[in-house]
C-alpha positions, 0 to 999 in steps of 0.5 A, spaced: 694 509 589 690 505 583 684 501 585 682 496 579 675 494 580 670 490 577 663 493 578 656 491 575 656 493 568 649 496 568 651 500 574 657 503 570 653 505 564 651 512 566 658 513 567 660 511 560 654 514 556 653 520 561 647 518 563 642 520 569 637 516 573 632 512 568 626 516 566 620 512 568 618 507 563 610 506 562 607 501 567 604 495 564 597 495 565 594 489 568 589 486 564 585 479 563 589 477 557 590 470 556 596 469 551 598 464 555 592 460 555 588 463 549 583 457 548 580 460 554 578 466 550 575 462 544 567 462 543 562 457 540 557 461 536 550 458 535 545 461 530 538 459 533 531 460 529 526 457 524 526 453 518 521 453 513 520 448 507 517 450 501 516 443 497 516 444 489 510 440 486 511 432 486 515 432 492 513 427 498 512 433 502 505 436 500 505 442 504 509 448 507 512 446 514 515 450 519 519 449 525 522 454 530 527 454 535 532 450 532 540 450 531 541 453 524 549 453 524 555 454 528 561 458 528 567 460 532 569 467 535 573 470 540 573 475 546 577 481 544 575 486 550 574 485 558 567 487 557 564 482 553 565 483 546 567 478 540 570 478 534 568 473 528 566 473 521 560 476 518 558 470 514 558 466 521 552 470 523 548 469 516 544 463 513 542 464 506 536 460 503 538 453 500 535 447 496 535 440 498 533 434 493 528 429 496 527 423 491 530 428 486 525 433 487 527 440 490 525 443 496 526 450 498 529 451 505 528 458 508 532 459 515 531 465 519 535 467 525 532 469 531 537 469 536 545 468 536 548 464 542 555 465 545 558 459 549 564 460 553 569 455 555 569 452 562 574 454 567 579 449 570 575 445 574 568 448 573 562 447 569 561 451 562 557 457 563 550 458 560 549 460 553 549 468 553 545 471 547 549 475 542 547 482 539 550 484 533 554 491 534 557 492 527 558 488 521 561 488 514 560 483 509 565 486 504 571 485 510 567 479 512 567 481 519 562 482 525 562 484 532 558 481 538 556 484 545 555 479 550 553 480 557 559 478 560 565 482 564 571 480 566 572 474 562 579 472 559 580 475 552 585 475 547 590 481 545 590 483 538 597 483 534 600 486 528 599 482 521 603 487 518 609 484 522 607 477 520 612 474 515 612 468 511 614 462 515 612 465 521 609 459 526 601 460 527 596 456 531 588 456 529 583 455 534 576 454 533 570 449 532 571 445 526 565 442 523 561 444 530 558 438 533 556 435 526 549 437 528 544 437 522 539 442 520 533 441 525 537 439 531 533 440 537 535 446 541 535 442 548 541 437 545 546 442 543 547 447 549 554 444 551 561 448 549 565 443 545 572 442 546 577 448 542 581 445 536 588 447 535 592 446 529 599 449 528 602 451 521 606 457 518 604 463 514 605 461 507 603 467 503 599 474 503 594 475 498 594 482 496 588 487 494 588 491 488 591 497 492 597 492 494 595 491 501 594 485 505 587 482 504 588 475 506 593 471 510 595 464 507 596 459 512 598 451 512 594 451 519 588 446 517 582 450 517 575 447 516 568 449 516 566 451 523 573 454 524 571 461 521 571 467 526 576 463 530 583 466 532 589 465 528 595 466 533 602 468 532 608 464 536 607 469 542 599 468 543 597 474 539 591 474 534 594 476 527 588 473 523 581 471 523 580 464 520 575 465 514 575 457 512 569 459 507 575 459 502 577 453 503 571 450 503 569 452 496 576 451 493 579 444 491 585 446 495 587 442 501 592 443 507 591 451 505 587 456 509 586 463 509 585 468 514 583 476 515 589 480 517 588 483 524 590 489 522 583 490 517 579 488 523 583 494 527 580 499 522 573 495 522 573 497 529 575 504 528 570 505 523 565 503 527 568 507 534 569 500 537 577 501 537 576 504 544 574 497 547 582 495 545 587 496 551 592 498 546 593 504 541 595 504 534 602 508 532 603 512 526 610 514 524 612 521 523 617 524 518 624 522 518 627 527 524 634 529 526 635 530 533 639 536 534 646 535 537 645 528 537 647 525 531 641 521 530 635 521 525 629 516 525 622 516 524 618 517 531 611 515 532 607 521 533 606 524 540 613 521 542 619 527 543 626 526 546 626 529 553 633 527 554 638 533 555 644 528 554 647 528 547 649 521 548 642 519 550 635 519 547 629 518 551 622 519 550 620 517 557 613 520 560 608 517 565 603 519 560 606 515 554 604 508 553 611 506 550 618 509 551 624 510 546 631 510 548 637 510 544 644 510 547 650 511 544 656 507 547 663 506 546 665 499 545 669 494 541 664 489 542 660 486 535 652 488 535 650 481 537 654 481 544 652 488 545 645 486 544 646 480 549 647 485 555 641 489 553 637 482 553 640 479 559 640 485 564 647 486 564 647 493 562 642 498 560 635 497 564 634 492 570 631 487 565 630 479 566 628 476 560 623 470 560 625 467 554 631 467 548 631 473 544 629 473 537 634 477 532 637 478 525 641 482 521 637 486 516 639 491 511 636 498 511 637 504 508 644 502 505 647 499 511 646 493 516 643 493 523 641 488 528 634 488 529 631 484 535 625 483 540 625 480 547 620 479 552 621 479 560 620 483 566 623 490 568 625 491 575 619 494 579 614 495 573 613 488 571 612 484 564 615 488 558 617 487 551 623 490 548 624 491 540 631 493 539 636 495 534 644 496 534 648 499 529 655 499 529 659 506 527 666 503 528 668 503 536 661 507 537 655 503 537 648 505 537 643 501 542 636 503 540 629 500 543 622 501 544 619 498 551 612 497 553 607 492 556 608 486 551 601 487 548 602 494 546 608 492 543 605 486 539 599 491 537 604 496 534 610 491 532 610 493 525 611 501 526 616 500 531 620 496 527 619 500 521 622 506 526 628 502 528 630 500 521 629 508 519 635 509 524 641 513 522 647 515 526 653 519 525 659 519 529 660 523 535 667 521 536 671 522 530 679 521 529 683 527 533 681 529 540 685 536 540 679 539 544 681 534 550 688 536 550 688 543 550 682 546 553 681 553 554 677 555 560 671 560 561 670 563 568 663 562 570 659 568 572 660 571 580 658 565 585 651 565 587 648 560 592 650 554 588 657 551 589 657 549 582 658 556 579 665 556 582 666 550 577 670 553 570 667 551 564 672 549 558 670 553 552 666 550 547 665 544 551 658 540 551 655 541 558 650 537 561 646 536 567 649 530 570 653 528 576 659 524 578 658 517 578 656 515 585 660 511 590 657 506 595 656 510 602 657 517 599 650 521 598 648 522 591 649 529 589 643 533 589 645 537 583 651 536 577 654 538 571 658 534 566 662 537 561 665 534 554 669 536 548 664 536 542 668 531 539 669 526 544 662 524 548 666 518 552 671 524 555 668 528 561 669 532 567 663 532 572 662 536 578 656 534 584 654 538 590 653 534 596 648 537 601 649 536 608 655 535 612 661 531 609 668 528 610 672 529 604 677 523 606 671 518 608 668 520 601 674 519 597 676 512 601 669 510 599 670 511 592 677 507 592 682 513 595 687 513 600 690 517 605 687 524 607 687 528 601 680 527 599 683 524 592 681 518 589 683 514 582 681 507 580 679 503 573 673 500 571 671 496 565 664 497 561 662 494 555 669 492 553 672 498 555 677 500 561 676 507 563 680 511 568 676 515 573 680 520 577 676 525 582 677 529 588 672 531 594 673 539 596 670 541 602 666 547 602 665 553 608 658 550 609 661 543 611 658 540 605 662 537 599 663 539 592 665 532 588 669 533 582 671 527 577 674 526 570 673 519 566 676 517 560 678 511 556 685 509 559 688 510 553 686 517 554 689 517 561 694 523 560 689 527 557 685 526 562 690 527 568 692 534 565 685 536 563 683 534 570 688 538 574 687 544 570 680 544 571 681 543 579 686 549 579 681 553 576 676 552 581 673 559 583 673 562 590 667 560 595 
């Protein structure tokens, strides 16, 4: 008797793509990152020291004067680690001698920095902590970058993004302390120990300025930057740092409404060059050469360290607990357009049990002479917490390739440009071309003499692809402990599967749980997945041990006659126990 059932598409996906239990997705690490409230990680930097006034002949001041413990200048910075490390601009920490005019007579001013103080913002409902002394760990005058260390651990910090992934028109926010507190040189130290409120200005990335080698040297933004903003973070729409404000260029130019920032990728290299990259909670990814995955019809540039571990030809899976990021590629049969198929990924209807926390961002891009849908979405993966997915969908007629990188949001944001470049490199060829003769007239090969495993009794269609996949589970029936799936080399959606169910079992009851009726142990049903209706037929065979052998076949309904013939012949070839 035929049963038509509507089942959750995610539950049906293993049937469609000959999938197995999902390999472990790397667990997102718990951090004090504050991308939801990034202003809590922005710090106010004060330079304290002494000033010497050296008057010229004729000045009203007749002798050199010296004043100590005065505020010489201020700037911005931000915490980028949980251990009290601050990124800022090198020029924020430097005060050059200068001249002032007194009644037309020049006076040489010689400031000397004796101490650097870092003022943290106040937590909700609490007073701001006392100023902390900052120690310079590294500085690069050419890049205009510096790192300070303060004695504070566990304070909120910002995650670094990927400036190479930023494009013109992207929304950004600039945070910092423009004009400080409008303090003059020589302001008494006792009057300047409170942290001012963080200023937030919004704009867009308007351009990139390149160096002689053609690499990004500055990001140009319409977010207002002024003196005092220098060293503060430039954040993307998701709250990740993509640049460090360098308002000195705005101050020295006549331009208005334009600011410049050091790309955060230059800061990453600066940290690495000074052996400070180990402070980061994400790691960079480098792409290897274009690689072909044997037997899967897939080519792409994989990040170094990642390798396909899936034995299924319709799936690529680099899963492993030791890897901070995971790549999955599924080949599915679906008449749906790429945008509709992507929706089943981002809303958790199919593929991973995922719940989005916001709408996806996606677009059609041209790469390597063909179109693909490229997108990203952030949400929660059941049992594992927050993740971000960067994905691509390629259409190959009725076949679709759904590829995605999955990891903790800060890891994906840190390496977004490499992940997108990898997805753009994706190439695929059809594994289900016209003509399916192998599914119509399979020839059979007897297995070796039966051993302890009942699966050795199952006949093997000659030339078919064999994979370690058990039949689709029916509610109320134990999961097979071992399984084998066989498909024609030119039709991954057509499969004969067998599974060994250990422990005492009743064939009639098991078949009923799968939609069967009567006392034959046979079942049949139709299910829908990704817009395709499948015919599933199966039989539970009692074993002499009291255990069960589940034999099952599935294929699109249009290939039902072929499936019935192949399944009947396959069951008839079952070897003796």
